[in-house]
C-alpha positions in Angstrom: -32.4 81.8 -16.0 -35.1 83.4 -18.2 -33.6 81.7 -21.3 -33.8 78.3 -19.6 -37.5 78.9 -18.7 -38.2 80.0 -22.3 -36.4 77.0 -23.7 -38.3 74.6 -21.4 -41.7 76.2 -22.4 -40.8 75.9 -26.1 -39.9 72.3 -25.6 -43.2 71.5 -23.9 -45.1 73.3 -26.6 -43.2 71.5 -29.3 -43.8 68.2 -27.7 -47.5 68.8 -27.4 -47.7 70.1 -31.0 -45.7 67.1 -32.3 -47.8 64.5 -30.4 -51.1 66.2 -31.5 -50.1 66.6 -35.1 -51.5 63.2 -36.1 -54.8 63.3 -34.3 -57.7 65.7 -35.0 -59.8 66.9 -32.0 -63.5 66.1 -32.4 -66.5 66.8 -30.2 -67.8 64.0 -27.9 -71.0 63.7 -30.0 -68.9 63.1 -33.1 -67.0 60.3 -31.3 -70.2 58.8 -30.1 -71.7 58.7 -33.6 -68.5 57.1 -35.0 -68.7 54.5 -32.2 -72.4 53.8 -32.9 -71.8 53.4 -36.6 -68.9 50.9 -36.0 -66.1 53.0 -37.3 -63.9 52.8 -34.1 -61.2 50.2 -33.9 -59.3 51.3 -30.7 -59.7 53.8 -27.8 -56.8 54.7 -25.5 -57.9 56.8 -22.5 -55.4 58.9 -20.7 -56.9 61.1 -17.9 -59.9 62.7 -19.6 -58.5 62.6 -23.1 -59.1 59.7 -25.4 -57.2 58.9 -28.6 -59.5 57.1 -31.0 -58.2 55.0 -33.9 -60.7 54.5 -36.7 -60.9 51.4 -38.8 -60.4 53.5 -41.9 -60.1 57.1 -42.8 -63.5 58.7 -42.8 -64.7 62.3 -43.0 -65.2 63.7 -39.5 -66.2 67.0 -38.0 -63.0 68.3 -36.3 -62.6 71.3 -34.0 -60.3 74.1 -35.3 -59.6 77.6 -34.0 -61.7 78.9 -36.9 -64.6 76.6 -36.0 -65.6 73.0 -36.9 -64.6 71.7 -40.3 -64.9 68.3 -42.0 -61.7 66.4 -42.7 -60.7 62.9 -43.4 -59.1 61.3 -40.4 -57.8 57.9 -39.3 -57.1 59.0 -35.7 -59.0 61.5 -33.6 -58.8 62.9 -30.1 -61.8 63.5 -27.9 -62.2 64.9 -24.4 -64.4 62.5 -22.4 -66.2 63.5 -19.3 -64.7 62.3 -16.0 -67.4 59.7 -15.3 -67.0 58.2 -18.8 -63.2 58.0 -18.5 -63.3 55.1 -16.0 -63.5 51.4 -16.6 -67.0 51.2 -15.0 -68.7 53.8 -17.2 -71.9 53.6 -19.2 -69.8 53.7 -22.4 -68.3 50.2 -21.6 -71.3 48.1 -22.9 -71.3 50.0 -26.3 -67.5 49.5 -26.6 -67.8 45.8 -25.9 -70.7 45.4 -28.2 -68.7 47.0 -31.1 -65.6 44.9 -30.3 -63.5 48.0 -29.7 -60.0 47.6 -28.2 -59.9 49.7 -25.1 -56.8 50.6 -23.1 -56.4 52.9 -20.0 -53.0 54.6 -19.6 -51.7 56.6 -16.8 -49.9 59.8 -17.8 -46.1 59.8 -17.5 -44.8 61.4 -14.3 -41.3 62.1 -15.6 -42.1 65.7 -16.6 -43.5 66.5 -13.2 -40.5 64.9 -11.5 -38.1 66.8 -13.7 -39.9 70.1 -13.1 -39.9 69.5 -9.4 -36.2 68.6 -9.3 -35.0 71.4 -11.6 -35.2 74.2 -9.0 -33.1 72.0 -6.6 -30.5 71.4 -9.2 -30.4 75.1 -10.1 -30.0 76.1 -6.5 -27.2 73.6 -5.9 -25.5 74.7 -9.0 -25.7 78.3 -7.9 -24.4 77.4 -4.4 -21.5 75.4 -6.0 -20.6 78.3 -8.3 -20.7 80.8 -5.3 -18.4 78.5 -3.3 -16.1 78.1 -6.2 -15.8 81.9 -6.5 -15.2 82.2 -2.8 -12.5 79.6 -2.8 -10.8 81.2 -5.8 -11.0 84.7 -4.1 -9.4 83.1 -1.0 -6.6 81.5 -3.0 -6.1 84.8 -4.9 -5.9 86.9 -1.7 -3.6 84.4 0.0 -1.2 84.4 -3.0 -1.3 88.2 -3.2 -0.6 88.4 0.5 2.6 86.2 0.1 3.9 88.4 -2.7 3.3 91.6 -0.7 5.1 90.2 2.4 8.1 88.2 1.3 
């Protein structure tokens, strides 16, 4: 059971690492300056996270565990405040003015569904295994009883 939990955690971590490997995380102010200078081609908003595709690779200030550093990037991620992550935000006129392609996506619910169904599947598997052992023990005891009383 512990091995399955560790394997699931490793899979979620690997998936998040793989999906975030392309895009660098930048502060909101850096995103705003890229937008104002016309460097942004497309913005995809999912929850309060936006993936921003730039028109060309440019040096941007990205956030790293060691502090902000400047790197060339073509795609960046930015955390947008809740009120700005809606279609009626104050950011909309600036995006329209700069002809930025904007798309809102809803996060996939499959992981949540799988995590909610997993305990039920494990419980049913455990019950089925227990019933299988009980049936086998009954069969074994019945067979043993016939051999002892011919």
